[in-house]
Z-matrix of the N, CA and C atoms (Angstrom, degrees):
N
C 1 1.429
C 2 1.584 1 103.67
N 3 1.372 2 114.57 1 130.62
C 4 1.467 3 117.11 2 174.95
C 5 1.442 4 111.07 3 -78.65
N 6 1.312 5 117.01 4 165.61
C 7 1.561 6 124.50 5 178.10
C 8 1.545 7 108.98 6 -58.00
N 9 1.314 8 113.89 7 -44.99
C 10 1.477 9 116.16 8 179.41
C 11 1.512 10 112.61 9 -59.64
N 12 1.329 11 118.25 10 -52.70
C 13 1.332 12 122.69 11 -179.69
C 14 1.628 13 114.23 12 -58.29
N 15 1.289 14 116.95 13 -37.20
C 16 1.446 15 120.42 14 174.83
C 17 1.484 16 113.01 15 -63.88
N 18 1.421 17 111.91 16 -42.91
C 19 1.506 18 113.59 17 174.31
C 20 1.495 19 115.15 18 -57.25
N 21 1.313 20 114.04 19 -41.58
C 22 1.501 21 118.80 20 178.88
C 23 1.539 22 112.66 21 -62.27
N 24 1.291 23 111.00 22 -46.50
C 25 1.610 24 116.28 23 179.29
C 26 1.537 25 109.13 24 -64.25
N 27 1.242 26 117.18 25 -38.01
C 28 1.437 27 120.52 26 -178.31
C 29 1.606 28 109.02 27 -68.59
N 30 1.268 29 117.45 28 -38.95
C 31 1.467 30 126.89 29 -179.70
C 32 1.587 31 105.50 30 -64.40
N 33 1.361 32 113.33 31 -49.50
C 34 1.475 33 117.68 32 -178.84
C 35 1.547 34 111.90 33 -62.55
N 36 1.274 35 117.77 34 -35.83
C 37 1.442 36 122.74 35 174.07
C 38 1.365 37 115.13 36 -64.90
N 39 1.399 38 120.79 37 -38.33
C 40 1.397 39 122.72 38 -179.80
C 41 1.604 40 110.39 39 -71.67
N 42 1.404 41 110.52 40 -36.21
C 43 1.441 42 111.87 41 175.44
C 44 1.500 43 117.09 42 -63.35
N 45 1.402 44 115.23 43 -35.66
C 46 1.370 45 121.99 44 179.07
C 47 1.625 46 112.02 45 -69.13
N 48 1.350 47 114.20 46 -35.36
C 49 1.420 48 116.30 47 176.55
C 50 1.574 49 111.28 48 -66.80
N 51 1.273 50 112.08 49 -39.01
C 52 1.569 51 115.21 50 175.75
C 53 1.437 52 110.57 51 -59.35
N 54 1.275 53 114.45 52 -49.92
C 55 1.427 54 121.37 53 -177.32
C 56 1.547 55 109.53 54 -55.87
N 57 1.296 56 114.23 55 -42.74
C 58 1.555 57 116.30 56 -178.99
C 59 1.595 58 109.70 57 -64.04
N 60 1.382 59 113.64 58 -38.06
C 61 1.473 60 118.22 59 -177.94
C 62 1.497 61 110.06 60 -58.41
N 63 1.440 62 110.40 61 -48.81
C 64 1.512 63 115.77 62 -175.15
C 65 1.588 64 110.87 63 -70.50
N 66 1.341 65 114.20 64 -24.32
C 67 1.520 66 112.60 65 178.97
C 68 1.471 67 109.13 66 -88.75
N 69 1.370 68 119.52 67 10.14
C 70 1.486 69 121.79 68 -175.88
C 71 1.487 70 121.68 69 67.24
N 72 1.241 71 110.66 70 23.96
C 73 1.544 72 118.97 71 -172.54
C 74 1.561 73 108.42 72 -113.98
N 75 1.261 74 119.16 73 35.78
C 76 1.436 75 126.50 74 -175.93
C 77 1.571 76 107.01 75 -63.67
N 78 1.267 77 116.21 76 141.40
C 79 1.447 78 122.22 77 178.59
C 80 1.485 79 111.24 78 -68.87
N 81 1.356 80 122.77 79 -13.83
C 82 1.454 81 122.73 80 175.05
C 83 1.545 82 111.27 81 -83.42
N 84 1.265 83 116.42 82 100.43
C 85 1.451 84 120.83 83 -177.02
C 86 1.512 85 112.45 84 -85.86
N 87 1.345 86 120.93 85 -16.25
C 88 1.423 87 127.74 86 -179.38
C 89 1.463 88 111.53 87 -122.45
N 90 1.408 89 118.33 88 129.29
C 91 1.447 90 114.33 89 -177.48
C 92 1.457 91 117.39 90 -57.56
N 93 1.281 92 118.77 91 -20.59
C 94 1.447 93 120.50 92 178.35
C 95 1.568 94 112.28 93 -73.94
N 96 1.302 95 114.68 94 -15.94
C 97 1.461 96 120.30 95 178.68
C 98 1.599 97 108.57 96 -72.15
N 99 1.349 98 116.83 97 -19.90
C 100 1.457 99 114.70 98 -174.89
C 101 1.617 100 108.26 99 -123.55
N 102 1.338 101 108.42 100 20.33
C 103 1.492 102 118.67 101 174.19
C 104 1.517 103 117.36 102 80.74
N 105 1.322 104 113.16 103 16.86
C 106 1.579 105 119.12 104 -179.90
C 107 1.487 106 108.59 105 -83.11
N 108 1.272 107 120.16 106 167.35
C 109 1.403 108 128.22 107 168.69
C 110 1.508 109 108.87 108 -117.89
N 111 1.376 110 115.05 109 132.29
C 112 1.502 111 120.36 110 177.20
C 113 1.404 112 106.99 111 -77.25
N 114 1.486 113 111.99 112 135.55
C 115 1.377 114 126.67 113 -178.24
C 116 1.513 115 112.43 114 -110.99
N 117 1.251 116 120.54 115 125.56
C 118 1.502 117 119.42 116 -171.46
C 119 1.562 118 103.97 117 -84.20
N 120 1.298 119 115.61 118 132.92
C 121 1.422 120 121.08 119 173.77
C 122 1.533 121 115.97 120 -100.46
N 123 1.352 122 118.91 121 16.73
C 124 1.390 123 119.40 122 178.91
C 125 1.645 124 111.51 123 -77.93
N 126 1.306 125 114.55 124 126.51
C 127 1.418 126 113.12 125 -170.18
C 128 1.475 127 113.43 126 -71.47
N 129 1.336 128 116.71 127 149.62
C 130 1.503 129 117.92 128 -179.57
C 131 1.565 130 107.18 129 -77.47
N 132 1.360 131 109.33 130 140.79
C 133 1.457 132 115.65 131 -178.58
C 134 1.583 133 105.76 132 -79.48
N 135 1.388 134 111.27 133 130.46
C 136 1.448 135 115.59 134 -176.48
C 137 1.509 136 108.63 135 -77.34
N 138 1.304 137 116.37 136 148.29
C 139 1.456 138 123.94 137 -176.72
C 140 1.576 139 105.90 138 -70.25
N 141 1.343 140 116.11 139 144.70
C 142 1.421 141 117.95 140 173.08
C 143 1.552 142 114.49 141 -69.06
N 144 1.269 143 116.80 142 142.24
C 145 1.518 144 114.85 143 178.95
C 146 1.555 145 107.22 144 -57.93
N 147 1.454 146 108.95 145 142.97
C 148 1.480 147 114.58 146 179.45
C 149 1.559 148 107.76 147 -80.31
N 150 1.344 149 112.81 148 151.02
C 151 1.357 150 120.94 149 172.59
C 152 1.490 151 109.71 150 -72.82
N 153 1.415 152 116.95 151 160.77
C 154 1.447 153 113.60 152 174.20
C 155 1.456 154 121.45 153 -56.05
N 156 1.271 155 118.50 154 144.07
C 157 1.566 156 118.21 155 -178.06
C 158 1.594 157 111.43 156 -48.57
N 159 1.212 158 115.19 157 136.31
C 160 1.538 159 128.43 158 172.91
C 161 1.491 160 112.32 159 78.36
N 162 1.359 161 121.49 160 4.71
C 163 1.385 162 116.73 161 173.13
C 164 1.567 163 109.30 162 -74.58
N 165 1.302 164 108.33 163 156.36
C 166 1.493 165 114.38 164 179.20
C 167 1.528 166 106.73 165 -132.45
N 168 1.363 167 120.52 166 103.29
C 169 1.484 168 125.24 167 -174.92
C 170 1.492 169 107.81 168 -119.33
N 171 1.278 170 113.53 169 141.80
C 172 1.482 171 117.48 170 178.74
C 173 1.587 172 107.15 171 -152.38
N 174 1.336 173 113.25 172 -179.58
C 175 1.426 174 122.07 173 178.60
C 176 1.555 175 103.32 174 -81.05
N 177 1.353 176 117.84 175 134.10
C 178 1.407 177 117.69 176 178.80
C 179 1.473 178 117.05 177 -77.34
N 180 1.403 179 111.65 178 90.39
C 181 1.493 180 121.73 179 178.14
C 182 1.496 181 107.08 180 -125.64
N 183 1.217 182 122.20 181 170.93
C 184 1.455 183 123.36 182 -179.13
C 185 1.449 184 110.23 183 -60.43
N 186 1.310 185 120.03 184 122.50
C 187 1.363 186 127.62 185 -178.47
C 188 1.497 187 118.63 186 78.23
N 189 1.363 188 119.21 187 -0.84
C 190 1.388 189 123.25 188 -173.54
C 191 1.559 190 110.71 189 -74.01
N 192 1.289 191 118.17 190 -30.10
C 193 1.426 192 122.16 191 175.98
C 194 1.588 193 106.06 192 -129.81
N 195 1.369 194 118.65 193 104.41
C 196 1.450 195 118.81 194 175.52
C 197 1.485 196 105.66 195 -140.54
N 198 1.263 197 117.47 196 157.11
C 199 1.587 198 120.93 197 179.19
C 200 1.529 199 106.19 198 -154.22
N 201 1.294 200 111.13 199 145.26
C 202 1.462 201 117.13 200 171.86
C 203 1.579 202 106.75 201 -126.83
N 204 1.298 203 116.15 202 29.34
C 205 1.481 204 126.61 203 -179.29
C 206 1.489 205 114.20 204 -58.15
N 207 1.312 206 117.51 205 121.40
C 208 1.455 207 118.47 206 166.46
C 209 1.576 208 106.29 207 -134.59
N 210 1.251 209 116.43 208 168.74
C 211 1.478 210 123.40 209 -173.34
C 212 1.614 211 99.65 210 -129.47
N 213 1.433 212 107.70 211 158.24
C 214 1.397 213 116.89 212 -179.13
C 215 1.580 214 116.48 213 -65.56
N 216 1.450 215 111.66 214 -16.24
C 217 1.451 216 118.43 215 172.24
C 218 1.477 217 112.01 216 -115.73
N 219 1.265 218 122.98 217 -154.28
C 220 1.501 219 125.58 218 178.81
C 221 1.592 220 106.25 219 -69.24
N 222 1.400 221 116.95 220 136.48
C 223 1.402 222 117.48 221 173.43
C 224 1.565 223 107.97 222 -152.29
N 225 1.323 224 111.31 223 160.83
C 226 1.449 225 122.96 224 177.03
C 227 1.547 226 105.91 225 -125.51
N 228 1.319 227 115.00 226 128.71
C 229 1.472 228 127.79 227 177.02
C 230 1.440 229 115.46 228 -116.13
N 231 1.373 230 122.63 229 121.58
C 232 1.484 231 121.01 230 -176.41
C 233 1.491 232 111.03 231 -127.48
N 234 1.313 233 117.63 232 136.83
C 235 1.427 234 129.89 233 163.12
C 236 1.533 235 106.76 234 -98.09
N 237 1.331 236 116.07 235 116.17
C 238 1.479 237 119.90 236 -178.85
C 239 1.541 238 106.93 237 -111.07
N 240 1.358 239 116.74 238 133.99
C 241 1.448 240 121.41 239 -179.21
C 242 1.517 241 105.92 240 -126.98
N 243 1.294 242 115.91 241 125.74
C 244 1.420 243 125.37 242 174.66
C 245 1.636 244 109.93 243 -90.14
N 246 1.336 245 116.32 244 94.01
C 247 1.425 246 117.66 245 -171.80
C 248 1.586 247 103.28 246 -106.71
N 249 1.330 248 115.29 247 54.70
C 250 1.482 249 121.84 248 179.27
C 251 1.524 250 109.38 249 -132.14
N 252 1.398 251 124.33 250 169.87
C 253 1.341 252 119.97 251 179.26
C 254 1.560 253 108.27 252 -93.67
N 255 1.287 254 122.30 253 17.46
C 256 1.462 255 119.08 254 -175.21
C 257 1.517 256 108.30 255 -127.60
N 258 1.368 257 111.89 256 163.27
C 259 1.485 258 123.63 257 -179.32
C 260 1.486 259 111.15 258 -82.87
N 261 1.351 260 117.90 259 135.94
C 262 1.439 261 123.10 260 177.15
C 263 1.555 262 108.50 261 -106.77
N 264 1.319 263 112.08 262 133.82
C 265 1.496 264 119.31 263 -177.12
C 266 1.630 265 107.63 264 -110.81
N 267 1.349 266 111.90 265 131.41
C 268 1.458 267 118.80 266 -173.08
C 269 1.541 268 109.07 267 -71.09
N 270 1.350 269 116.14 268 137.73
C 271 1.448 270 122.54 269 175.43
C 272 1.522 271 109.77 270 -106.29
N 273 1.192 272 123.35 271 92.27
C 274 1.457 273 129.43 272 -175.75
C 275 1.488 274 111.72 273 -61.31
N 276 1.313 275 117.30 274 -41.20
C 277 1.484 276 119.06 275 -177.78
C 278 1.499 277 114.87 276 -68.42
N 279 1.188 278 122.10 277 -21.16
C 280 1.437 279 130.76 278 178.82
C 281 1.540 280 115.94 279 -98.81
N 282 1.304 281 113.35 280 1.82
C 283 1.583 282 117.72 281 -167.76
C 284 1.499 283 106.87 282 -124.10
N 285 1.315 284 112.20 283 162.22
C 286 1.501 285 122.48 284 177.79
C 287 1.450 286 116.64 285 127.95
N 288 1.295 287 117.19 286 161.47
C 289 1.510 288 119.17 287 177.10
C 290 1.477 289 113.21 288 -68.54
N 291 1.379 290 117.62 289 150.23
C 292 1.463 291 120.13 290 176.96
C 293 1.594 292 114.37 291 -61.07
N 294 1.234 293 115.15 292 -26.07
C 295 1.449 294 125.22 293 167.98
C 296 1.545 295 110.68 294 -161.46
N 297 1.288 296 118.71 295 175.78
C 298 1.451 297 117.97 296 178.42
C 299 1.592 298 110.62 297 87.68
N 300 1.430 299 107.51 298 -144.05
C 301 1.523 300 117.61 299 -167.17
C 302 1.487 301 113.72 300 -138.07
N 303 1.210 302 116.40 301 144.37
C 304 1.501 303 120.08 302 160.78
C 305 1.576 304 114.62 303 -61.06
N 306 1.282 305 116.27 304 143.49
C 307 1.462 306 122.54 305 167.63
C 308 1.518 307 109.10 306 -103.71
N 309 1.416 308 115.26 307 -61.25
C 310 1.461 309 119.91 308 175.24
C 311 1.501 310 104.05 309 -126.74
N 312 1.365 311 111.85 310 123.63
C 313 1.450 312 122.02 311 -171.88
C 314 1.442 313 112.37 312 -88.06
N 315 1.287 314 122.22 313 159.27
C 316 1.496 315 126.86 314 -176.09
C 317 1.578 316 107.59 315 -73.96
N 318 1.378 317 112.90 316 155.83
C 319 1.436 318 118.08 317 169.46
C 320 1.429 319 114.97 318 -72.96
N 321 1.329 320 122.60 319 162.90
C 322 1.432 321 122.16 320 178.96
C 323 1.486 322 110.73 321 -79.23
N 324 1.364 323 118.94 322 -27.86
C 325 1.435 324 121.68 323 172.77
C 326 1.544 325 109.65 324 -135.50
N 327 1.362 326 115.70 325 144.82
C 328 1.380 327 120.00 326 176.35
C 329 1.522 328 106.45 327 -122.95
N 330 1.361 329 118.25 328 110.29
C 331 1.401 330 122.59 329 -168.80
C 332 1.543 331 107.56 330 -82.15
N 333 1.356 332 120.08 331 165.70
C 334 1.396 333 126.94 332 176.46
C 335 1.541 334 112.37 333 -53.57
N 336 1.292 335 115.93 334 123.57
C 337 1.433 336 119.17 335 -178.06
C 338 1.413 337 118.25 336 88.57
N 339 1.306 338 118.88 337 -4.49
C 340 1.508 339 123.42 338 179.58
C 341 1.480 340 110.23 339 -89.21
N 342 1.416 341 112.75 340 159.50
C 343 1.413 342 122.04 341 172.17
C 344 1.478 343 108.81 342 -138.35
N 345 1.341 344 115.67 343 165.09
C 346 1.437 345 116.97 344 -175.84
C 347 1.549 346 106.27 345 -153.70
N 348 1.364 347 116.64 346 162.70
C 349 1.468 348 125.46 347 177.92
C 350 1.424 349 104.83 348 -118.80
N 351 1.407 350 114.50 349 122.44
C 352 1.455 351 124.83 350 175.87
C 353 1.617 352 109.66 351 -124.18
N 354 1.265 353 121.49 352 151.32
C 355 1.350 354 122.80 353 178.03
C 356 1.512 355 114.40 354 -167.87
N 357 1.330 356 115.91 355 150.04
C 358 1.498 357 122.03 356 -179.02
C 359 1.499 358 109.73 357 -142.99
N 360 1.398 359 115.55 358 164.18
C 361 1.392 360 116.18 359 -176.96
C 362 1.521 361 107.60 360 -140.45
N 363 1.374 362 117.00 361 160.07
C 364 1.427 363 123.22 362 173.07
C 365 1.564 364 107.25 363 -93.73
N 366 1.364 365 116.42 364 158.40
C 367 1.432 366 116.11 365 178.27
C 368 1.560 367 115.00 366 -90.24
N 369 1.335 368 109.25 367 3.13
C 370 1.494 369 115.53 368 178.88
C 371 1.555 370 106.79 369 -151.02
N 372 1.349 371 112.86 370 166.75
C 373 1.490 372 114.73 371 177.56
C 374 1.591 373 109.78 372 -72.38
N 375 1.353 374 115.35 373 128.24
C 376 1.471 375 119.89 374 178.82
C 377 1.511 376 106.97 375 -123.98
N 378 1.369 377 114.09 376 152.73
C 379 1.443 378 115.85 377 175.30
C 380 1.515 379 110.09 378 -73.13
N 381 1.334 380 118.96 379 -33.37
C 382 1.540 381 121.26 380 -177.50
C 383 1.442 382 105.53 381 -134.96
N 384 1.381 383 118.33 382 131.55
C 385 1.396 384 125.54 383 176.58
C 386 1.539 385 110.10 384 -138.57
N 387 1.259 386 116.89 385 132.09
C 388 1.534 387 126.13 386 -166.61
C 389 1.503 388 106.58 387 -121.81
N 390 1.460 389 114.16 388 133.50
C 391 1.380 390 118.24 389 164.62
C 392 1.513 391 110.74 390 -121.76
N 393 1.312 392 116.27 391 134.78
C 394 1.591 393 118.19 392 177.37
C 395 1.513 394 107.07 393 -121.35
N 396 1.282 395 120.41 394 130.68
C 397 1.372 396 124.93 395 174.08
C 398 1.627 397 103.29 396 -129.81
N 399 1.282 398 112.69 397 108.09
C 400 1.499 399 122.16 398 -170.07
C 401 1.470 400 111.84 399 -106.30
N 402 1.257 401 121.97 400 126.72
C 403 1.434 402 128.39 401 175.48
C 404 1.610 403 108.93 402 -117.06
N 405 1.382 404 112.60 403 160.87
C 406 1.430 405 112.77 404 177.38
C 407 1.614 406 105.25 405 -146.06
N 408 1.367 407 111.11 406 173.54
C 409 1.485 408 117.61 407 174.39
C 410 1.412 409 109.67 408 -113.35
N 411 1.273 410 124.59 409 168.97
C 412 1.399 411 131.81 410 176.82
C 413 1.426 412 114.31 411 -63.34
N 414 1.394 413 120.09 412 -23.53
C 415 1.339 414 123.42 413 -178.15
C 416 1.579 415 115.36 414 -94.45
N 417 1.398 416 113.62 415 -1.21
C 418 1.404 417 120.47 416 175.19
C 419 1.495 418 120.09 417 95.56
N 420 1.310 419 115.69 418 24.04
C 421 1.538 420 120.16 419 166.68
C 422 1.547 421 107.12 420 -87.63
N 423 1.369 422 120.91 421 141.93
C 424 1.404 423 126.24 422 175.38
C 425 1.491 424 112.17 423 -120.43
N 426 1.353 425 111.49 424 138.20
C 427 1.474 426 120.77 425 -174.14
C 428 1.579 427 110.51 426 -120.77
N 429 1.367 428 119.20 427 89.78
C 430 1.430 429 116.76 428 -179.59
C 431 1.464 430 109.27 429 -86.56
N 432 1.453 431 115.82 430 110.55
C 433 1.521 432 125.72 431 171.70
C 434 1.511 433 100.12 432 -80.66
N 435 1.344 434 120.65 433 107.77
C 436 1.400 435 122.24 434 -174.40
C 437 1.546 436 105.87 435 -134.67
N 438 1.355 437 111.24 436 127.79
C 439 1.487 438 123.07 437 175.07
C 440 1.473 439 115.83 438 -125.08
N 441 1.228 440 118.65 439 133.73
C 442 1.477 441 119.94 440 -179.76
C 443 1.523 442 111.28 441 -123.19
N 444 1.280 443 117.74 442 118.44
C 445 1.403 444 125.78 443 173.91
C 446 1.583 445 110.01 444 -76.66
N 447 1.194 446 115.44 445 118.87
C 448 1.615 447 118.85 446 -177.52
C 449 1.473 448 108.89 447 -139.11
N 450 1.325 449 114.66 448 140.34
C 451 1.456 450 118.21 449 -173.59
C 452 1.504 451 112.27 450 -66.76
N 453 1.319 452 118.20 451 -18.39
C 454 1.551 453 119.40 452 -178.41
C 455 1.537 454 109.93 453 -109.23
N 456 1.382 455 116.68 454 -41.59
C 457 1.469 456 112.08 455 -173.45
C 458 1.596 457 108.09 456 -155.66
N 459 1.365 458 117.05 457 93.73
C 460 1.472 459 121.96 458 177.49
C 461 1.621 460 107.38 459 -56.28
N 462 1.369 461 117.16 460 141.05
C 463 1.343 462 123.24 461 -177.93
C 464 1.556 463 111.73 462 -130.86
N 465 1.368 464 119.40 463 162.69
C 466 1.463 465 124.80 464 170.58
C 467 1.449 466 112.79 465 -144.78
N 468 1.294 467 116.75 466 164.29
C 469 1.552 468 121.32 467 -178.20
C 470 1.489 469 104.88 468 -89.68
N 471 1.369 470 122.38 469 130.70
C 472 1.412 471 124.52 470 167.39
C 473 1.375 472 115.43 471 -100.70
N 474 1.359 473 125.34 472 -2.18
C 475 1.419 474 126.77 473 -172.62
C 476 1.582 475 117.95 474 -95.16
N 477 1.235 476 116.64 475 144.58
C 478 1.439 477 130.91 476 176.12
C 479 1.585 478 103.04 477 -106.88
N 480 1.422 479 116.02 478 139.53
C 481 1.415 480 123.51 479 -177.47
C 482 1.440 481 114.92 480 -122.25
N 483 1.357 482 112.99 481 134.14
C 484 1.514 483 117.07 482 172.69
C 485 1.502 484 110.02 483 -90.82
N 486 1.395 485 111.38 484 97.68
C 487 1.432 486 117.58 485 -172.55
C 488 1.576 487 108.38 486 110.41
N 489 1.267 488 119.80 487 160.49
C 490 1.406 489 130.85 488 -179.29
C 491 1.534 490 109.19 489 -60.12
N 492 1.367 491 122.68 490 114.93
C 493 1.435 492 125.03 491 174.69
C 494 1.456 493 116.66 492 -79.13
N 495 1.403 494 119.83 493 171.93
C 496 1.400 495 122.29 494 177.93
C 497 1.552 496 107.74 495 -115.03
N 498 1.307 497 117.33 496 135.15
C 499 1.459 498 119.35 497 179.70
C 500 1.594 499 106.73 498 -100.07
N 501 1.390 500 112.54 499 131.40
C 502 1.451 501 123.20 500 179.39
C 503 1.522 502 107.09 501 -100.21
N 504 1.315 503 118.15 502 101.25
C 505 1.494 504 124.63 503 -174.40
C 506 1.504 505 108.86 504 -63.00
N 507 1.371 506 120.83 505 -40.52
C 508 1.298 507 127.73 506 -171.50
C 509 1.599 508 110.92 507 -63.55
N 510 1.323 509 112.74 508 -37.30
C 511 1.545 510 118.55 509 178.88
C 512 1.521 511 115.94 510 -107.94
N 513 1.306 512 116.87 511 -1.15
C 514 1.478 513 123.73 512 -179.53
C 515 1.503 514 110.71 513 57.19
N 516 1.348 515 118.49 514 51.36
C 517 1.418 516 119.62 515 175.72
C 518 1.532 517 111.96 516 -142.69
N 519 1.379 518 116.84 517 167.24
C 520 1.339 519 121.88 518 -180.00
C 521 1.587 520 106.33 519 -114.21
N 522 1.372 521 113.79 520 150.16
C 523 1.472 522 119.12 521 177.19
C 524 1.669 523 107.88 522 -140.59
N 525 1.262 524 108.64 523 157.58
C 526 1.475 525 119.74 524 -172.05
C 527 1.440 526 115.88 525 154.67
N 528 1.339 527 117.71 526 -174.56
C 529 1.474 528 125.49 527 175.03
C 530 1.536 529 108.91 528 -72.24
N 531 1.338 530 116.43 529 107.28
C 532 1.447 531 118.40 530 -176.55
C 533 1.542 532 110.00 531 -76.14
N 534 1.401 533 116.10 532 136.13
C 535 1.393 534 122.43 533 168.63
C 536 1.494 535 110.01 534 -97.11
N 537 1.402 536 115.45 535 106.99
C 538 1.513 537 117.73 536 -170.62
C 539 1.518 538 110.95 537 -81.78
N 540 1.373 539 120.09 538 -0.97
C 541 1.483 540 119.40 539 176.87
C 542 1.464 541 110.39 540 -67.76
N 543 1.359 542 119.40 541 -30.73
C 544 1.470 543 120.05 542 -178.85
C 545 1.586 544 113.52 543 -117.51
N 546 1.198 545 117.04 544 165.08
C 547 1.504 546 119.87 545 175.13
C 548 1.513 547 108.52 546 -152.45
N 549 1.431 548 113.93 547 158.60
C 550 1.379 549 124.17 548 173.12
C 551 1.561 550 110.16 549 -110.49
N 552 1.292 551 114.80 550 122.27
C 553 1.512 552 121.26 551 178.79
C 554 1.523 553 107.79 552 -109.38
N 555 1.394 554 110.10 553 156.34
C 556 1.483 555 118.32 554 175.09
C 557 1.426 556 111.97 555 -126.89
N 558 1.306 557 113.78 556 136.37
C 559 1.583 558 118.84 557 -178.24
C 560 1.565 559 98.28 558 -140.96
N 561 1.433 560 107.97 559 153.37
C 562 1.378 561 113.48 560 175.94
C 563 1.488 562 118.75 561 72.36
N 564 1.391 563 114.98 562 18.01
C 565 1.459 564 121.33 563 -177.95
C 566 1.536 565 107.00 564 -70.47
N 567 1.360 566 116.41 565 136.73
C 568 1.394 567 121.09 566 -177.11
C 569 1.496 568 111.26 567 -155.02
N 570 1.265 569 118.25 568 145.56
C 571 1.527 570 124.95 569 174.64
C 572 1.496 571 108.34 570 91.65
N 573 1.292 572 112.76 571 169.12
C 574 1.512 573 120.56 572 175.66
C 575 1.525 574 110.80 573 -115.31
N 576 1.309 575 115.44 574 -80.20
C 577 1.425 576 117.94 575 -175.93
C 578 1.573 577 111.69 576 -80.63
N 579 1.364 578 117.91 577 -6.56
C 580 1.438 579 121.19 578 168.63
C 581 1.554 580 100.29 579 -131.03
N 582 1.286 581 112.77 580 85.61
C 583 1.474 582 120.76 581 -173.01
C 584 1.561 583 114.94 582 -95.17
N 585 1.311 584 114.95 583 136.77
C 586 1.474 585 120.49 584 176.14
C 587 1.605 586 107.11 585 -113.67
N 588 1.353 587 115.01 586 131.27
C 589 1.369 588 123.89 587 174.38
C 590 1.489 589 112.72 588 -119.91
N 591 1.437 590 114.20 589 135.09
C 592 1.504 591 118.21 590 172.98
C 593 1.549 592 108.45 591 -111.96
N 594 1.367 593 111.97 592 91.28
C 595 1.501 594 116.64 593 -173.71
C 596 1.536 595 113.47 594 -101.24
N 597 1.357 596 111.89 595 133.64
C 598 1.474 597 123.98 596 -175.57
C 599 1.508 598 110.29 597 -120.92
N 600 1.308 599 113.36 598 127.58
C 601 1.561 600 114.67 599 167.19
C 602 1.410 601 110.91 600 -98.63
N 603 1.363 602 113.15 601 131.72
C 604 1.475 603 119.20 602 179.13
C 605 1.519 604 111.78 603 -149.01
């Protein structure tokens, strides 16, 4: 083969290779063959939103939520269990201790079958100390988990309300249109000025 013929053959070969590239028929079937790096397109899984600081939420099983919290002054300690098939949403404007401070705050949501530990304390000895932890549903039911430490007779709220209820601080009770389909019960209640409540919504 003459030099001129070789140059023509080489030129035709180059044109054929270019044509193959434009037609998507490159001989390089794997990116590594042409020096490329494979990039994964799998989306990164977003982290779940964190619960409020100091909340303690678990699945409601024996021993999953338990507490023996007490404070040096007057305090209320609650184990709250959502024994329903729907999600509860925290109502911060209706919740909180009658005075004093949170120790463990409620979660923003309490899913079906979950329980949590919440508690608060007063900065001095009080005759009466109340803690309200209110949840609601998207259709307007309200669930005031309410416990009162009292030197004579600790009390809790058993009622669920259809619509936003009103809290009467002077008597430590809630009023409103009661939804009798649900109730809040208390078991394991103990203590007076350092009172523990085990509250279940069902």
